[in-house]
C-alpha positions in Angstrom: 89.1 -15.1 -27.0 89.7 -16.1 -23.6 88.1 -13.2 -22.5 85.6 -13.3 -24.3 84.8 -16.7 -23.6 84.3 -16.4 -19.4 82.7 -13.1 -20.0 80.1 -15.1 -21.7 80.7 -18.2 -19.8 80.0 -15.7 -16.6 77.1 -14.1 -17.6 75.3 -16.7 -18.6 76.6 -18.3 -15.2 75.0 -14.8 -13.8 71.8 -15.4 -16.3 71.1 -18.8 -15.3 71.5 -17.8 -11.4 68.9 -14.7 -11.9 66.4 -17.0 -14.3 66.4 -19.7 -11.3 66.0 -16.9 -8.6 62.8 -15.4 -11.0 61.4 -19.2 -11.1 61.2 -19.3 -7.2 60.2 -15.9 -6.8 57.3 -17.3 -8.7 56.5 -20.6 -6.8 56.5 -18.1 -3.4 54.5 -16.1 -5.1 51.8 -18.6 -6.0 52.5 -20.6 -2.9 51.1 -17.0 -0.6 48.4 -16.7 -3.2 47.2 -20.4 -2.5 47.8 -20.0 1.2 45.5 -16.6 0.8 42.9 -18.6 -1.2 42.1 -21.4 1.2 42.3 -18.4 3.7 40.8 -16.8 2.2 37.9 -19.3 1.2 37.6 -20.7 5.4 37.2 -17.1 5.8 33.9 -17.2 3.5 32.2 -21.0 4.9 32.7 -19.5 8.3 31.4 -16.3 8.0 28.4 -18.5 6.1 28.4 -20.9 9.2 27.6 -17.3 11.4 25.0 -16.0 8.4 23.0 -19.2 9.0 23.0 -19.9 12.8 22.3 -16.2 12.8 18.8 -17.0 10.5 18.7 -19.9 12.2 18.3 -17.4 15.8 16.1 -14.5 13.9 13.6 -17.7 12.7 13.4 -18.7 16.2 12.7 -15.6 17.1 10.3 -14.5 14.7 8.9 -18.0 15.8 8.7 -16.9 19.0 7.6 -13.7 19.0 5.0 -14.6 16.5 3.7 -17.6 19.1 3.7 -14.1 21.4 1.5 -12.1 19.6 -0.6 -14.8 19.1 -1.2 -15.5 22.9 -1.5 -11.8 23.5 -4.1 -11.7 20.8 -5.8 -14.6 22.0 -6.3 -13.5 25.4 -7.6 -10.2 24.1 -10.0 -11.5 22.0 -11.4 -13.8 25.2 -11.4 -10.5 27.4 -12.9 -9.0 25.0 -15.8 -11.3 24.4 -16.0 -11.5 27.9 -16.8 -8.3 28.7 -19.3 -8.1 25.3 -21.1 -11.4 26.8 -20.6 -9.7 30.6 -22.7 -6.1 29.3 -25.2 -8.4 26.3 -26.4 -10.4 30.1 -26.3 -7.2 31.7 -28.7 -5.4 29.3 -30.6 -9.1 28.5 -31.4 -8.5 32.6 -32.8 -5.2 31.6 -34.9 -5.8 29.6 -36.3 -8.6 31.0 -37.1 -6.4 34.0 -38.3 -3.8 31.6 -40.5 -6.1 30.2 -41.7 -7.6 34.2 -42.2 -4.3 35.1 -43.9 -3.5 32.1 -46.8 -6.4 32.4 -46.8 -7.1 35.5 -48.7 -4.6 37.5 
């Protein structure tokens, strides 16, 4: 019985040591998972911040582009209106000359 007791005691001791190793490995694995989750959350926050900044930059660029298109369209419309006005005045002048020549001998 003495040998059996020692064998059982040794087995129990090894089992306890293995249980402790397993528990330590679980704790270490949990710490690794927690650290990875924290890092992932940090990366996600950074990415979201970058997306917001990029969106703001894009919105500003779009606003500048829209303003530029409006200014160019306005300038083009004014130039076209001036050209139409000039043609109309020229035709009016021609019409007045034609009427004057027809009325005055």
